N, C-alpha and C positions, 0 to 999 in steps of 0.2 A: 442509196440502197438501204434496205431495212436492216436493222441491227440483228434480227433473227437470222436472216440469210447470211450475213457476215459471220455470225457465230457458227452456223452450219459449215461454212467453208473452212473456217479456222480449225474447228475441232475435227472435221472429217480429214483434212490435210494431215493433222498431227496423228490421228489414229491410224489412218491408212499407211503413213510413212513408217509407223512403229510396226505394224503388222508385216509390211513388205520387208523391213530390215530383219524381223525375226525369221521370216521364211528363207531369206538369203542366208542368214547365219546358220540355219539348220543343214544347209548343204544337201538338199534332198534330190538334187539332180537338175539336169538342164530344163526340163519342162516346168518344174516348180519355180526355179529361179527366173525363168522367162515370165511366168505369170506374176511373180513378185514385182518384176519391172513394170508390168502393165499396171499393177496397183500403184507403184511409185509415180507413173505417168499421171494417173488420175489425181493423186495427192498433189503433184506439182501444179497441175491445172487449177485445182481448188485454191491452193496457196498463192498462185499468180493472181487470181481474182481477188482473194482476200487482201493481198498486199497492195494492190493498186486502188481498191475501193475503201480500205480502211485508212483513215487519216494518219499520216506519219509512218506508214508501214511499206513504203516503196522498196526498201532494201530486201525485204522478204520476197517481194514480187520479182525483182531482178535476180536474186539468187535462184529462184525457182524456174526462171527462164533458162538459166544455165543447167540446172538439175534436169529440167524437161528434156534438153538436148541429150544429156548424158543417159538418162533413163530410156530414151528412144533408141540409142545405140545398144543398150542392154536388151530391149525387146527384140531388135534386129538380130543381135548376136545369138540370143538363146531360143528364140521362137521361129525366126524367118530364115536365117542362113542355114543352108543344108550342110555345110562342112563344119565340123567341130573344130574350135581352135586347138592348136597344139598345147599340150601341157608342158610347163617348164620342166626340164630334166633336173634330177637331183644331183648336185655336185658332191662327190665323195672325197 
């Protein structure tokens, strides 16, 4: 695989993950959080590709397979599921 494509996968994955984390941290609501998880999914896919095509980087690939599953749960929970999850009650 070309070095340029590997660079694109690596830096897209890093930038997209950072952007998605920022969106989640801002707590802008369900829809925004759901779209942040979509961005996380694309970042995980990019980093899976980079991890397995870049020599000695399989660990990142395997880590992002796990993160892809987690991020898909986030997409389902925030964008697809009709019922909102219950908020934890505050203990006084």
